[in-house]
DRENPA-3360 file (N, C-alpha, C; in nm, 2 decimals, always signed):
BEGIN
1 = MPSRYVST = +14.09/-21.79/+11.59/+14.15/-21.87/+11.48/+14.28/-21.81/+11.44 ~ +14.39/-21.88/+11.43/+14.52/-21.83/+11.39/+14.51/-21.78/+11.25 ~ +14.59/-21.68/+11.22/+14.60/-21.62/+11.09/+14.74/-21.64/+11.03 ~ +14.75/-21.61/+10.91/+14.88/-21.63/+10.84/+14.95/-21.50/+10.82 ~ +15.08/-21.50/+10.82/+15.16/-21.37/+10.80/+15.28/-21.41/+10.72 ~ +15.31/-21.32/+10.62/+15.43/-21.35/+10.53/+15.53/-21.25/+10.57 ~ +15.65/-21.30/+10.62/+15.76/-21.21/+10.66/+15.83/-21.14/+10.55 ~ +15.90/-21.03/+10.58/+15.98/-20.96/+10.49/+16.13/-20.99/+10.52;
9 = QGQAWDQI = +16.21/-20.96/+10.43/+16.36/-20.98/+10.45/+16.41/-20.91/+10.57 ~ +16.47/-20.98/+10.66/+16.54/-20.93/+10.78/+16.45/-20.91/+10.90 ~ +16.32/-20.95/+10.90/+16.24/-20.94/+11.01/+16.27/-21.04/+11.12 ~ +16.25/-21.00/+11.25/+16.28/-21.09/+11.36/+16.15/-21.12/+11.43 ~ +16.15/-21.21/+11.52/+16.03/-21.25/+11.60/+15.96/-21.13/+11.67 ~ +16.04/-21.05/+11.73/+15.99/-20.94/+11.81/+15.92/-20.83/+11.72 ~ +15.97/-20.81/+11.60/+15.91/-20.72/+11.51/+15.78/-20.77/+11.46 ~ +15.77/-20.90/+11.43/+15.64/-20.96/+11.39/+15.54/-20.95/+11.51;
17 = ARERLGSE = +15.58/-20.98/+11.63/+15.49/-20.97/+11.74/+15.44/-20.83/+11.76 ~ +15.53/-20.73/+11.75/+15.49/-20.59/+11.77/+15.38/-20.55/+11.66 ~ +15.41/-20.59/+11.53/+15.32/-20.56/+11.42/+15.19/-20.63/+11.43 ~ +15.19/-20.76/+11.46/+15.07/-20.84/+11.45/+14.99/-20.85/+11.59 ~ +15.07/-20.85/+11.70/+15.01/-20.88/+11.83/+15.01/-20.76/+11.92 ~ +15.07/-20.65/+11.87/+15.06/-20.52/+11.95/+15.18/-20.49/+12.04 ~ +15.26/-20.59/+12.07/+15.37/-20.57/+12.17/+15.48/-20.68/+12.15 ~ +15.60/-20.64/+12.17/+15.71/-20.73/+12.16/+15.70/-20.83/+12.28;
25 = KQMGALPP = +15.63/-20.80/+12.38/+15.62/-20.89/+12.50/+15.53/-21.01/+12.46 ~ +15.46/-21.01/+12.35/+15.38/-21.12/+12.31/+15.46/-21.22/+12.22 ~ +15.59/-21.19/+12.20/+15.67/-21.27/+12.11/+15.67/-21.42/+12.15 ~ +15.66/-21.45/+12.27/+15.66/-21.59/+12.31/+15.55/-21.68/+12.26 ~ +15.44/-21.61/+12.21/+15.33/-21.69/+12.15/+15.36/-21.73/+12.01 ~ +15.46/-21.68/+11.94/+15.48/-21.71/+11.80/+15.56/-21.84/+11.78 ~ +15.68/-21.87/+11.84/+15.75/-21.99/+11.81/+15.68/-22.12/+11.83 ~ +15.59/-22.13/+11.94/+15.53/-22.26/+11.96/+15.43/-22.30/+11.84;
33 = VNVDEMDT = +15.38/-22.21/+11.77/+15.29/-22.24/+11.66/+15.36/-22.24/+11.53 ~ +15.49/-22.21/+11.53/+15.58/-22.22/+11.41/+15.70/-22.30/+11.44 ~ +15.68/-22.42/+11.48/+15.79/-22.51/+11.52/+15.90/-22.53/+11.42 ~ +15.87/-22.53/+11.30/+15.98/-22.55/+11.19/+16.07/-22.43/+11.19 ~ +16.03/-22.31/+11.24/+16.11/-22.19/+11.23/+16.16/-22.15/+11.37 ~ +16.15/-22.23/+11.47/+16.20/-22.19/+11.60/+16.34/-22.15/+11.61 ~ +16.43/-22.20/+11.53/+16.57/-22.17/+11.53/+16.61/-22.05/+11.45 ~ +16.51/-21.99/+11.38/+16.54/-21.87/+11.29/+16.55/-21.75/+11.38;
41 = LLFGGEKA = +16.66/-21.67/+11.35/+16.67/-21.54/+11.42/+16.62/-21.43/+11.33 ~ +16.66/-21.42/+11.21/+16.61/-21.33/+11.11/+16.55/-21.40/+10.99 ~ +16.43/-21.36/+10.95/+16.37/-21.43/+10.84/+16.41/-21.38/+10.71 ~ +16.41/-21.47/+10.61/+16.43/-21.43/+10.47/+16.30/-21.38/+10.42 ~ +16.29/-21.32/+10.31/+16.17/-21.27/+10.25/+16.07/-21.38/+10.22 ~ +15.94/-21.35/+10.23/+15.83/-21.44/+10.18/+15.82/-21.57/+10.26 ~ +15.85/-21.57/+10.39/+15.83/-21.68/+10.48/+15.69/-21.68/+10.54 ~ +15.61/-21.78/+10.52/+15.47/-21.78/+10.57/+15.48/-21.83/+10.72;
49 = LTVPDVPV = +15.42/-21.76/+10.81/+15.41/-21.79/+10.95/+15.27/-21.79/+11.00 ~ +15.24/-21.87/+11.11/+15.11/-21.87/+11.17/+15.12/-21.77/+11.29 ~ +15.02/-21.69/+11.30/+15.01/-21.59/+11.41/+14.89/-21.63/+11.49 ~ +14.90/-21.67/+11.62/+14.79/-21.71/+11.70/+14.71/-21.59/+11.75 ~ +14.59/-21.62/+11.79/+14.50/-21.52/+11.86/+14.55/-21.51/+12.00 ~ +14.60/-21.40/+12.04/+14.64/-21.38/+12.18/+14.55/-21.28/+12.25 ~ +14.49/-21.32/+12.36/+14.40/-21.23/+12.43/+14.48/-21.10/+12.48 ~ +14.41/-20.99/+12.48/+14.47/-20.87/+12.53/+14.48/-20.87/+12.68;
57 = RAVRNLPP = +14.59/-20.85/+12.74/+14.61/-20.86/+12.88/+14.57/-20.72/+12.94 ~ +14.52/-20.73/+13.06/+14.49/-20.60/+13.14/+14.62/-20.53/+13.17 ~ +14.61/-20.40/+13.17/+14.73/-20.32/+13.20/+14.74/-20.31/+13.35 ~ +14.86/-20.35/+13.40/+14.87/-20.36/+13.55/+14.91/-20.23/+13.61 ~ +14.95/-20.13/+13.54/+14.99/-20.01/+13.61/+14.88/-19.91/+13.63 ~ +14.76/-19.95/+13.59/+14.64/-19.87/+13.62/+14.58/-19.91/+13.75 ~ +14.51/-19.81/+13.82/+14.45/-19.85/+13.94/+14.33/-19.95/+13.91 ~ +14.29/-20.03/+14.01/+14.19/-20.13/+13.99/+14.06/-20.08/+13.93;
65 = WERM = +14.02/-19.96/+13.97/+13.89/-19.91/+13.92/+13.90/-19.86/+13.77 ~ +14.02/-19.85/+13.71/+14.03/-19.81/+13.57/+14.07/-19.93/+13.48 ~ +14.08/-20.05/+13.54/+14.12/-20.17/+13.46/+14.01/-20.24/+13.38 ~ +13.90/-20.17/+13.37/+13.79/-20.23/+13.30/+13.79/-20.21/+13.16;
% end
């Protein structure tokens, strides 16, 4: 179930992804669920955003027997 997040002044998509989803690489999951904010580069304070549930991906640099 998606959760809500309130941005702070000057935050960008990658900072929110790192804080809420664990990695900047998950940033692509945020704009599709926040269509009205897709063109925003830096957020003003107190902007409510939706943060989707993103499954944790397996780490690829581990050997197969340690990816469990």
